[in-house]
N, C-alpha and C positions, 0 to 999 in steps of 0.2 A: 933597268926596268924589269920587274917580274911579271910574266904573263901566265895567267891561270885559265885554262880552258874550262868551260862548262859544257860537257858533252851531252848534247840533246839532238844529235843527228843534224838535219837540215836547219833546225832552229838553234843550234849551238852558237856560242859566242865566247869572246875573250874578256877577261877582267885584267886590266893593266894596273899594277900596284907599284908605286914608287914616287919619289920627289919629282914634281913637274908633270905628272901623268895627265893633268888637265890640258896640257898643251898638245896632246895627241888627239884632241877632239875631232879636228877636221878629217884626219885619217880614219877615225873610228865610225864616221857616219856611213849609213848604208849607201851602196853605189847608186848613183843617179838622184840622190836627194836634191831637191830644188831650194827649199827654204827650211828654216829652223825656228820653232817656237821655244824660246828659253824660259822655263818656269823656275822661278826662284823666289826668295824673300828679301825684303829691303835690307835686313841686317846681315846677310850672308857675306857680302863683300868679296866674293870670288868671281872675277871676270873670266869669261871664256870667249874664244873666237872660233866659231864653226867654219869660217872661211867662205861662207855663202850668205846670202840675204837672211837676216834674222830679226826677230822682234822679241822683246822681253815682256813676260807676263808675270806680275807679282801676285803672290798669295799672302795671306796673313801669317802671323807667328803663332806658335803654340799648338797643342793638341786640339784646341777648339776649332782651328782652321782646317783640320783634317776631317772634312765634312762633305756631305752631298751638296750643300750650298756652294762650297768652293769649287767642286767639280763642275757644277752647272755654270758658275761664273767663268771658269777657264774655258769650257767648251763653247760658251757663247762668244768669248773673246776670240777663240780660234775661228769660229764661223764668220765673225765680222771681218777678220783679216783675210779670210778665204783659204784657210789651211785645208789641204787635200791629203789623200792617202799617199801621194807622192812626196809629202813633206815629212818632217821629223820633229818630235817633241824631245827636248833636252832638259832633264831635271837637274838643277844645280842646288844642292843643299843636303840636309840630313834626312833622316827617315821620314819625317813628316812630309817633306817635299817629294821624295822619290815615291813614297806610297801613294800620295794624292795625284801627282802628275802622271804616274804610271797608270793609275786607274782611269784618269781622264783620257790618256792616250788609248787605253784598251777599249773604251766605249765610244769615243768620238769617231764617227764614220765606221763604227764597228771594228776599229783597230787601226791605229797609225803607229809607225815605228817609234821607239823611245830609246834614248841613251841616257844613262845615269852618270852624273859627275858627283860622287859622294864626297861631302866636305866635312863630315864628322866621323869620329872613330866608330860610333855605333852604326852609322850608315855603311861604312866601308866593310865591316866584318859581318854585317847581318842584313840590314834593311834593303840595301840596293841589289843584293844578290838573290837570284832564284826565281824571280817572276811573280812573287806575291805582291799584289797591289790592293789597296782598299782604304776605306775611311770608317770613321766611328759613328755610332748612333748613341743617343743618350742611354740606351739599354746595354751597351757594351762596346769594347774596342774591336775594330776590324771586322764588324759583322756584315759589311757590304763591300764586295771586292771582286776581283777577277784574277786568274792566272794570266799574266801577260809578260812573256820573257823580253828583256831588253835586247837591243842589237849589240850593245857593248856596255861595259861599266868601267869607269876611270876612278881609281882610288888614289888621289894625290896626297901622299903623306906629308908633303911640304906644308899644306894648309892646316894640318893638325897643330902646328906650332902656335897658331893664333887662337886656339880654343881655350876658353876659361878652364881652370883645373877641374872644376866640378863636372863640366861637360865631357872632359876627357875621361874622368872616372866613370861617368855613365856608360861610355863605350866599353870600358874595362869590365863592367858588369856582364856584358855579353861575352867578352873574351873569357871570363872566368868559367862560363858555361862549357866552353869547348874542352876544358880540362877533363870533363867527364864524358866527352864524346870522342875520346881517343887521340886528342892532339897533344903533342909533346909539350914540355914545360915552356910556356911562352916567355916567362920572365928571363930566360937565358938568351933570347933572340933580339936582334935589332928590330926597330919599329916596323920597317917595311916587311921583314920576315915574319913578324907576329901577325900582321894583317894578312899576308899571303897564306900563312898556315891556316888561319881561320877560314879564308875564302876557299882554300882547297878542300877543307873538311865539309863546308856547306855545299860546294859544287858536287862533291862525290855523292852526298845524300840526295841532292836535287836530281842528279843524273839517274839515280836508282829509283826514285819515287817522286816524280815531278809534282803530282797533284794530290799528295796524301792519300795514296791508295790503301788497299787492304793490308799491306805489310806494316803500315804504321811507322815506317822508318822516318819519313819527313817530319812527322809529329814530334820526334825526339828533339828537333831543333827548337821546340818550344819548352825545353827543360827549364824549369823555374818560372815560366811565364803564366801559369794558371793563377797563382797568387798575385803576381805582378799586374796582370791585366785587371784582376778584381780590385786591387788597390787603386789603380788608375781610374777605373770606371766609378769607383766610390768617391772620387774626388782627389786622389793622388796623395793626400796627407803630406804634401810638401816634398814628395820623392820624385826624382827624375826616373825615366824608364829603366836605365841600367841599375840604379839604386834599388828599385822595386824588384828587378830580376835577382839581384844579389840576395835580398831577403827571401825571395821565392826559392832560390837554390837551397838555402839552409832549411827552410820549411819543408821542401820536398825530401831532403835527407832525413829530417826528423820524422816525417810521415812514413818513409820507407822503412826506417828502423822500427817503428811501432807495428808495422805489418810483417816484421821478421825478414825483410828482404836484404838488409845490410846491417852491419854491426856498428858499435860505437866508434871504431877507428875510422870507418868510412865517413861517418857523420863529422868527425873531427877534421877530416880532409876537406870537406865542404867548407867548414868554418875557416880553415886556414886559407883556402883559395880566395874567399871573400875578403878576409883580413889583409891578405897580401896586397890588395889594391886599395886598402883603406875605405872599404865599402861597408854599409850597414848590414848587420846580421839579425836585427830585431825589428818587430813591428813598431811603427811610430805610435806615440800616445794617441788615445782617443779612437782607436779602430773599433768598429762595430763588427764583432765576429759573425753575428747572425746575417748581416748584410753581405759579408764576404762569402758565406756559405751559399746564400741565394745566388750570388753572381757566379760561383763555381759551376752551378747547374746550367748556366747559359753559355759556358765555354764551348767553342766550336768542336772540341774533341769529344764532348759529352754525348755519346750516342745511347749508352745504357747506364743510367745512374750517374753518380759523381765520378768523373774520370780525371786522372792525373798522369803526367809523365814522371816516372820514378826510376831511380837506380835499383839495381838488383843483381842477382848472380849471373844473369845473361847481359848485364849492362843496362843502359837507360832504355826504357820501353814504355808503351802505353799500358796503363792499368785501369780497367773500368771497375765500377761498383765498389768503390772504396767506402768502408763503413764510416758512418758519421762520427762515431766515438773516437776513431783514430784521427780523423781530421781535426776534431776539437782538441785532442791531446797535443797534436803537432802545433796547432796555433798557440796553445799555451806555452809550448817549449820555445817559441820565438817571440813571446810577449815582451 
């Protein structure tokens, strides 16, 4: 088992990575926990045993279930069962589950402990780590949420063998991002080492900038996500999250090139990183550029003008006030 610490002082915790990590759940619960509310989805098919009294709470499938209505349903279920602040929420599933259950835990009784058992590659390398929780509105992704660090995260690589190939590739879209955030070549590593390397990278960023402070360092974890979130808000166009991120990475490289921040060789490196995982590098047919541009302005990073996370001579960083003509040219480059 690989143990990766997330260094946040008294609120720090460990991420366990490896085959069978889910079986460590009972040991990962906070000391003194009395009962566990297990939040999952019907199709997950991953059983956990917290070793104490527990009850399962099911939520719906898909991004549409990542909503305030689901949070209300979960919290009302917790209340009917009598969940208290001495109990624990355990989220078992991918990013939709950990984001939604984590937010429910953050707001129920103004905060009850949560442990994530991430069952998808995307959840293990990104969504379950770092304490960002939240749900979507019709106006955009993740617009309502809270920072609520888990008590522990269990990344069981054994369960990844059951993922459909496309779901696995979706997680690899997030992994491709880490190539440009200083992570070694993941393709040369075993699966558990790949996951642990991504977790270490994210843990280091979270420890340095937990709540997206003035340094902007945590925002770099959203590399490729501005376009990805806009595509998803606009209807998804048949793309899974990691697939949209892959297109977003290539778009961000093309945009950075048009701003003179990187050269063609670096753009080619982005295209190679995406192709290595057999991920899309172009916009799907029928995309409305004007709608995407409107959605860019709603992105949480957009404090002044249209803001993107872009590569450059100092590495990946937040770049505000990006000219509209450069955005339009970059969109055309990934048409």
